[in-house]
Every structure is written in structure tokens, then in C-alpha cells.
C-alpha positions in Angstrom: 0.1 0.2 0.0 1.1 3.4 -0.9 2.6 5.4 2.0 0.1 8.7 3.3 3.0 11.0 2.7 3.1 9.6 -1.2 -0.7 9.7 -1.6 -0.3 13.6 -0.4 2.1 14.3 -2.8 -0.1 12.8 -5.8 -3.0 15.1 -4.4 -0.7 17.6 -4.2 0.8 17.7 -7.6 -2.8 16.9 -9.4 -3.8 20.2 -7.3 -1.0 22.3 -8.9 -1.3 21.2 -12.3 -4.9 21.9 -12.4 -3.9 25.4 -11.2 -1.4 25.5 -13.7 -3.7 24.7 -16.6 -6.6 26.9 -15.9 -7.2 29.3 -18.3 -6.7 33.2 -17.9 -7.7 36.4 -19.4 -6.0 36.9 -23.1 -5.4 33.1 -23.2 -6.4 31.5 -26.8 -10.0 30.5 -27.2 -12.3 28.5 -29.8 -15.4 29.2 -27.6 -16.6 30.8 -24.2 -16.7 27.4 -22.8 -12.6 27.7 -23.1 -12.5 30.6 -20.9 -12.6 31.4 -17.2 -16.4 31.8 -15.6 -17.5 35.3 -16.2 -15.2 35.7 -19.5 -16.4 35.1 -22.9 -14.0 34.2 -26.6 -13.7 36.9 -28.9 -13.3 34.9 -31.6 -12.4 37.6 -33.8 -9.1 38.2 -32.5 -6.5 35.6 -33.8 -6.4 32.2 -31.8 -9.4 33.8 -29.8 -8.7 35.8 -26.7 -10.6 35.3 -23.5 -12.0 38.3 -21.7 -14.5 40.2 -19.8 -16.5 43.1 -21.2 -18.7 46.5 -19.5 -16.1 47.3 -16.9 -15.8 50.8 -15.6 -12.5 50.1 -13.6 -9.7 47.8 -13.4 -10.8 47.0 -10.4 -13.6 45.3 -11.7 -11.5 43.0 -13.9 -9.7 39.8 -12.8 -6.1 39.9 -11.4 -3.9 40.1 -14.6 -6.2 42.1 -16.6 -7.0 45.7 -17.4 -10.0 47.7 -18.5 -9.6 49.4 -22.1 -12.2 51.6 -22.9 -12.5 51.2 -26.9 -15.5 53.8 -27.0 -17.8 55.1 -24.5 -19.9 52.3 -24.9 -17.3 49.6 -25.6 -15.1 47.9 -22.8 -13.4 45.0 -21.9 -11.1 43.4 -19.4 -7.6 42.8 -21.5 -4.1 41.0 -20.4 -1.8 43.4 -18.8 1.5 43.5 -19.6 5.1 45.7 -19.5 6.7 44.4 -22.4 5.6 42.3 -25.7 7.0 39.4 -24.9 4.8 39.4 -21.8 1.7 38.8 -24.3 1.0 35.8 -27.0 1.9 35.5 -30.6 0.3 38.3 -32.8 -0.5 40.3 -29.8 1.5 43.0 -28.7 1.7 45.2 -25.6 -0.5 48.2 -26.1 -1.1 51.7 -24.2 -2.8 53.8 -26.8 -6.3 53.0 -25.5 -5.9 52.6 -21.0 -3.8 54.0 -18.2 -2.0 50.4 -18.2 -0.4 48.8 -20.9 -2.4 45.3 -22.1 -2.3 43.1 -24.7 -4.0 43.1 -27.8 -3.8 42.8 -31.6 -1.4 45.3 -33.2 -3.8 47.2 -35.1 -7.3 47.0 -35.0 -7.0 48.3 -38.8 -4.7 45.0 -39.5 -7.6 42.8 -38.7 -10.0 44.6 -40.9 -11.7 46.4 -37.4 -12.8 49.8 -37.5 -12.4 51.4 -34.0 -14.9 53.8 -35.1 -17.6 51.0 -35.8 -19.1 50.3 -32.8 -21.0 47.5 -34.2 -17.3 45.3 -34.7 -16.4 46.2 -31.1 -19.6 44.1 -29.3 -19.1 41.3 -27.0 -19.9 38.0 -28.6 -23.0 37.6 -26.4 -24.9 41.1 -27.8 -23.8 39.8 -31.1 -25.7 36.4 -30.8 -28.8 38.3 -29.7 -29.3 40.9 -32.2 -28.7 38.0 -34.8 -31.2 35.9 -32.8 -33.7 39.2 -33.1 -36.0 39.5 -36.1 
């Protein structure tokens, strides 16, 4: 029979591995189910991007995120960064929309987005509701 110490070690190791694999803001995603609870998957961003929306302050965002207002009505919690290497591939550390730096695509125009067009910056759940409305 395994010793109690070995059992405790296995439980501790499994717990650490489970937390290490947990999704976070800015992670890749295919669907909202790939993101932490309370976040959605922005499938328009390269590889998907886990984010939450409608924040007003940085404190409204989870740890490791900053509130970024793209327009007066559209704001997202995006991954904080200090330098480009803090961001995943195809993303850079930007500071042009917030008081803190955040990881996002280099330029919205690069991906065909017009920052002045609020319809292109709606959260995925809002888009689905509008499409379902006759």
C-alpha cells in the first residue's frame, strides 16, 4: 500500500497541475467554454482571446487584467503587460487606449476592424442576441 506521504504528494501535484492549466484573461480560445467563468471568447481576435466586457475600472477586472475602453459604450478587461514578450504570438503590449499597458492585436485595422464602428466591437453574446432578434 502507498504511504500517506506519497498519497499527499500525488494530491498536491494534481492540484498544482489543475491550477496551472486553468485559462486566464488573454488566453487562446475556440469557444466561451474555454475561458474562465464570467469571461467570453472573442473569436474575431487571432486564435481567440478570453476577455470580459462592460468594465468601468481596472478593479472590475480579474487579477492580471486591465479595463480598456475602446469607445464610450464598449470596454473590455484585457491582459496586462509590461513588454511585448508578455503577450502571446500575434499580440503586442499596447498603451493607446488605457492608463495601463495591455496585450491586444497590433492594430485593429490589421484585422479589418474599424475602431470607430461600434458594431465591430460588441461582445460575442451581444452579437448573438442581435442576430437572433427578427
